[in-house]
C-alpha positions in Angstrom: 158.3 159.1 98.8 158.0 159.6 95.1 157.4 162.7 93.0 153.2 162.5 92.7 152.0 163.6 89.5 149.4 166.2 89.5 146.9 167.7 87.4 145.4 170.7 88.7 141.6 171.3 87.0 141.3 175.1 88.0 144.7 176.1 88.2 144.0 179.9 88.0 141.3 180.0 90.9 141.8 180.6 94.6 142.7 176.5 95.1 144.4 176.3 92.3 147.1 179.2 92.6 147.8 177.6 96.2 147.9 174.4 94.5 150.5 176.0 92.3 152.6 177.4 95.5 152.3 174.4 97.2 154.1 172.8 94.2 156.2 174.6 93.4 157.9 174.9 97.7 157.7 170.8 97.2 161.5 169.7 96.2 159.9 168.1 93.4 158.1 165.8 95.8 154.8 167.2 93.5 155.1 168.1 89.6 152.2 169.7 87.9 151.9 167.6 84.8 148.3 169.2 83.7 147.0 172.9 84.0 143.5 173.6 83.3 142.1 177.1 83.1 138.2 178.3 82.5 139.6 182.0 80.6 142.4 183.2 82.8 144.9 182.8 79.8 147.4 185.3 81.5 147.9 183.5 84.6 148.0 180.0 83.1 150.8 181.4 81.0 152.6 182.6 83.8 151.9 179.3 85.7 152.8 177.2 82.7 156.2 179.0 82.2 157.3 178.5 86.0 156.0 174.6 86.3 156.6 173.7 83.0 154.0 171.0 82.9 153.4 168.7 80.0 149.8 170.0 79.2 148.1 172.8 79.7 144.3 173.5 78.6 142.5 176.7 78.4 138.6 176.3 78.3 137.6 178.9 76.7 138.5 178.5 73.1 138.8 181.8 72.0 141.7 182.3 74.2 144.1 178.9 72.5 145.9 181.0 69.7 146.7 183.4 72.2 148.1 180.8 75.3 149.4 178.3 72.1 151.7 181.2 70.8 152.8 182.4 74.1 154.3 179.1 75.4 155.4 178.3 71.6 159.1 178.3 73.0 158.3 175.3 75.6 157.8 171.4 75.3 154.3 171.8 76.8 151.1 170.4 74.7 148.4 173.1 74.5 144.5 172.2 74.0 141.6 174.1 74.2 137.5 173.5 75.2 135.2 171.5 77.3 136.6 168.0 75.8 139.8 169.0 76.3 139.1 169.3 79.9 137.7 165.5 80.1 141.0 164.4 78.4 143.5 165.9 80.7 141.5 165.1 83.7 142.0 161.6 82.4 145.3 161.8 81.3 147.5 159.0 81.7 150.8 160.3 82.9 148.5 161.4 86.0 148.2 160.2 89.6 146.3 162.3 91.2 143.8 165.0 89.7 142.8 168.0 92.3 139.3 169.3 91.1 139.3 172.4 91.9 136.8 174.1 89.1 133.8 175.9 90.3 130.3 175.0 89.8 129.2 172.6 87.8 131.8 172.5 85.1 133.5 170.4 87.7 131.3 167.1 87.1 132.1 166.0 84.4 135.9 166.7 84.2 135.4 164.7 87.8 134.1 161.9 86.3 136.8 161.3 83.7 138.9 161.5 86.5 137.2 158.7 88.3 136.6 156.5 85.4 140.7 156.6 84.4 141.0 155.2 88.3 143.1 158.3 89.3 143.4 159.8 92.7 140.6 162.3 93.3 141.8 165.6 95.3 138.0 166.8 95.4 138.0 171.0 95.9 134.4 171.2 93.9 132.3 170.3 96.3 128.9 170.8 93.9 130.4 168.0 92.2 128.9 165.9 95.2 126.1 167.9 95.8 124.8 167.7 92.3 125.4 163.7 91.4 126.6 162.0 94.9 124.8 159.3 94.4 126.8 158.6 90.5 129.9 159.6 92.2 130.0 157.5 95.0 129.1 154.6 92.6 131.7 155.3 90.0 134.8 156.0 92.8 134.0 152.5 94.0 133.6 151.0 90.4 136.9 152.2 89.2 138.6 152.4 92.6 139.3 155.6 92.3 139.6 157.4 95.7 138.7 160.4 97.0 140.2 162.6 99.3 138.7 166.0 100.3 139.8 169.2 100.0 137.4 171.6 101.9 138.8 172.2 104.9 135.8 170.7 107.1 136.0 167.7 104.8 139.4 167.1 105.2 139.0 167.5 109.2 136.5 164.7 109.1 138.9 162.9 106.9 141.9 163.7 109.3 139.8 162.5 111.8 138.6 159.1 110.8 141.8 157.8 109.6 142.2 154.2 111.3 138.7 154.5 113.1 135.9 151.8 111.9 133.2 153.8 110.6 130.7 152.0 112.5 131.7 153.8 115.4 131.0 157.2 114.3 127.6 159.2 115.8 127.9 162.6 114.4 130.1 165.0 111.8 130.0 168.3 113.2 130.4 170.9 110.4 131.7 174.4 111.4 131.3 177.4 110.2 133.0 180.7 110.7 129.3 182.4 110.1 130.7 185.5 107.3 130.5 188.7 107.7 126.9 188.9 108.5 127.1 186.9 112.0 124.6 188.2 114.5 123.0 190.0 111.7 119.3 189.9 111.5 116.7 190.6 108.9 116.5 193.9 108.6 120.7 194.5 108.2 120.5 191.7 105.8 117.7 193.8 103.8 120.8 196.9 102.6 123.6 194.2 102.0 125.7 194.7 99.2 127.9 192.6 97.1 131.0 194.6 98.7 129.7 194.3 102.2 129.2 190.2 101.5 132.7 189.6 99.7 134.6 191.0 102.5 135.1 187.8 104.8 136.5 187.3 108.0 138.2 184.7 107.8 139.3 183.4 104.6 140.6 184.3 101.5 138.3 182.7 98.7 136.7 183.3 95.3 133.6 185.4 94.7 131.2 182.7 94.8 132.5 180.8 97.3 132.8 184.0 99.4 128.7 184.5 98.9 127.8 181.2 99.7 130.1 181.2 102.9 127.9 184.5 103.7 124.3 183.3 102.8 125.4 179.7 104.9 124.7 177.8 101.5 128.2 177.0 101.6 127.8 175.2 104.4 124.7 173.8 103.4 126.3 172.4 100.1 129.0 170.8 102.9 126.2 168.9 104.7 125.2 167.5 101.6 129.2 166.8 100.7 129.3 165.1 103.5 126.4 162.8 103.8 128.0 161.1 99.9 131.9 161.3 101.4 131.4 159.7 105.0 128.0 157.9 104.3 126.1 160.4 107.6 122.2 160.8 107.6 121.3 164.2 107.3 120.1 164.2 110.8 123.8 162.8 112.1 126.0 165.8 110.4 125.0 169.4 112.5 126.8 173.0 112.0 127.8 175.2 114.4 129.0 178.5 114.4 132.9 178.8 115.1 133.8 182.3 114.6 137.6 182.0 115.1 138.0 179.2 112.3 140.6 177.1 114.2 138.5 173.7 114.7 137.7 173.1 111.0 135.4 170.3 112.4 134.6 167.6 114.7 133.7 164.2 114.7 131.4 162.4 117.5 132.0 158.4 118.8 129.5 156.2 119.9 131.5 156.3 123.6 131.2 159.5 123.6 134.7 160.5 122.5 134.6 163.9 120.1 137.8 164.6 117.6 138.4 168.0 116.0 141.3 168.7 113.4 142.8 172.0 114.3 145.2 174.5 112.3 144.8 178.5 111.4 142.5 178.9 108.2 144.4 178.3 105.8 143.8 176.1 102.4 147.1 175.4 102.1 147.1 172.7 105.0 144.2 170.4 103.3 145.1 170.9 100.3 148.8 169.4 101.1 147.0 167.0 102.9 145.7 164.9 100.0 148.6 165.7 98.0 150.8 163.6 100.6 148.3 161.5 102.1 148.6 158.6 103.4 152.1 160.1 104.8 152.4 163.8 106.0 155.2 165.6 105.7 156.5 169.1 106.7 154.3 172.1 105.1 155.8 175.4 106.2 151.9 176.5 106.9 151.6 179.0 109.9 151.5 177.1 113.6 148.2 177.5 115.9 150.2 179.1 119.2 147.6 177.5 122.2 149.7 179.8 124.9 148.9 182.7 123.0 145.5 183.1 125.4 143.6 181.0 122.4 139.9 181.7 122.8 137.7 178.7 121.0 133.8 179.6 121.0 131.0 177.8 119.3 126.8 178.6 119.0 124.1 178.1 116.7 123.5 178.6 113.1 120.4 181.5 113.0 118.4 179.4 110.4 115.4 181.7 110.0 117.7 185.1 109.0 120.0 182.9 106.6 117.6 179.8 105.2 120.0 178.8 102.6 120.5 176.2 105.5 117.8 174.7 106.0 117.2 174.5 102.1 119.9 172.5 101.5 118.9 170.1 104.3 116.0 169.5 102.5 117.4 169.3 99.3 119.1 166.3 101.0 116.0 164.6 102.2 113.9 164.5 99.2 117.0 163.6 97.2 116.9 162.4 93.7 117.9 165.6 91.5 116.3 168.0 93.8 120.4 169.2 95.3 121.3 169.8 91.3 118.4 171.8 90.8 119.1 173.3 93.8 123.1 174.2 93.2 122.1 175.2 89.7 119.5 178.1 91.0 121.8 179.0 93.5 124.6 179.9 91.2 122.1 181.9 89.3 121.3 183.7 92.3 124.6 183.9 93.8 125.8 185.4 90.0 122.7 187.9 89.7 123.5 189.2 93.9 127.0 190.2 92.6 125.8 191.9 89.6 123.2 194.0 91.4 120.1 192.6 90.1 119.1 190.4 92.9 119.1 191.2 96.9 121.0 189.3 99.1 117.4 188.2 101.0 116.0 187.2 98.3 118.4 184.0 97.0 116.5 181.5 99.4 113.5 183.1 97.4 114.3 182.2 94.1 116.0 178.6 95.1 113.2 177.2 96.7 110.7 178.0 93.8 113.4 176.8 91.3 113.4 173.7 93.4 109.2 173.3 93.4 109.2 174.0 89.6 112.0 171.9 88.7 110.6 168.7 87.5 111.5 165.7 90.1 113.5 162.4 89.1 114.0 159.7 92.1 117.0 158.3 90.2 118.9 160.5 87.6 122.1 159.6 85.4 124.7 162.0 84.3 122.0 163.3 81.1 119.2 164.0 83.9 121.4 165.6 86.2 123.1 168.3 82.6 119.2 168.5 81.8 118.3 168.7 85.7 120.9 171.8 85.5 120.0 173.2 82.3 116.0 173.6 83.4 116.3 174.8 86.8 118.9 177.5 85.3 116.1 178.7 82.7 113.6 178.8 85.4 115.4 180.5 87.9 115.7 183.5 85.6 112.6 183.5 85.0 111.7 184.0 88.6 114.7 186.9 89.0 112.8 188.8 86.1 109.2 188.8 87.9 110.8 189.7 91.0 
C-alpha cells in the first residue's frame, strides 16, 4: 500500500495524540503531512520534532513565535491563526484530513477540506450536528468521502460496507452509560465535575467526557448517524451497553443484525479510517471471547438524562435547531466544568436557549455561524439568571 499523507486537525487532543501514535508505528504507511493544534504549543512542537511534517499550524496566534523559533532548525513551514487552519486543511499535499478539533471550531476547516476534495476522517461530530445538510451536500458536490472515526459510527460503517442501504432497517448505537449509569435525579443533584470526568471505560477529553456523562454525546451521535447514513430518527435507536465491546449494530429488513466488536480503544477506528478500504495489521488488544465475556444491554434512562431526548427533538425540528442546541451545550459544559452550573441544569439551559434562538428552516454557512454566536450569548444570559 502506498503511503497516505495525513493532516491532523487537532493533533494535540485525545484523538490527535492517538493518531500520532498510529502514524509513528505505521512503518511509513501513514505520513503526517500537516499538524494543527489550538493552543498546546509545547506538545505541538514535540510532535513536529518527532514526525517532521511539511507544515504545522497553531491556531492561537500568540503562540506563533514560540512554535516558529522552536522549529527553526527543521524544514517545517509554521503558520498561525484560523485562516491558516483552513489553508492547511485544503493543502494539496494531503490525502486524508483527520478532523479532530473539538466543537464548532471544526466546522470551517472541515468544509475547506471537503471543497478541496480530500478524504475526511471525521472525528468532530459537531460538524454534522451543526451543519449536516450542508456538509452532506458539499461532500457529494466535491466527491469528498467521509469516513467516520467515532467508534459508534465507524462500527456502523464497517457493518454496511458491501450492503445495500435499502436493506437497512435500523441503526442501534451503543452507549456505555458513563459514570452515572443507574443513578437517579437525587444523586445527580450533587454531581461534581470531578465525578463526571471519571469515565468507566473511555479516556477522552473533558468536553466529550462530560457529554458522555449527560448522554448528550449519544444525542449528538444520533444526529451524526442520521446525516452519515440517511436514516430517519425513528430508525436510530440507542441502547446502554456497559462493557463497551459492541460499538454499534445494524439491523436489516430480514431481521439479521450485524455488530462490530472490539475492546474500547479509539486507535482501532482511527486506524480503520486511515487504512480504508483495506485492513492492515494493528497491535490493538484483542477481545478474548473464551474469558467469560459477558455482554449486557438496557434502555437509556431519558428521565434522569434528558439530553438524549432533546437531541432527538432537535433533529426532528431540523433547520438551525441542532446548531443552537450544540452551541448551548458547549456553553453549559464549560460552565459546569467551572462549577458555575449544576449538572442537572445543563438540559434546562439547552432547552431554553433553543426556544429563544431565532429559527431558520434552510440555513447556509453564514446562518450557522450567526446561530452559534446567538445561542452562546443566550445561554450565558440564562445561566446568569439561574
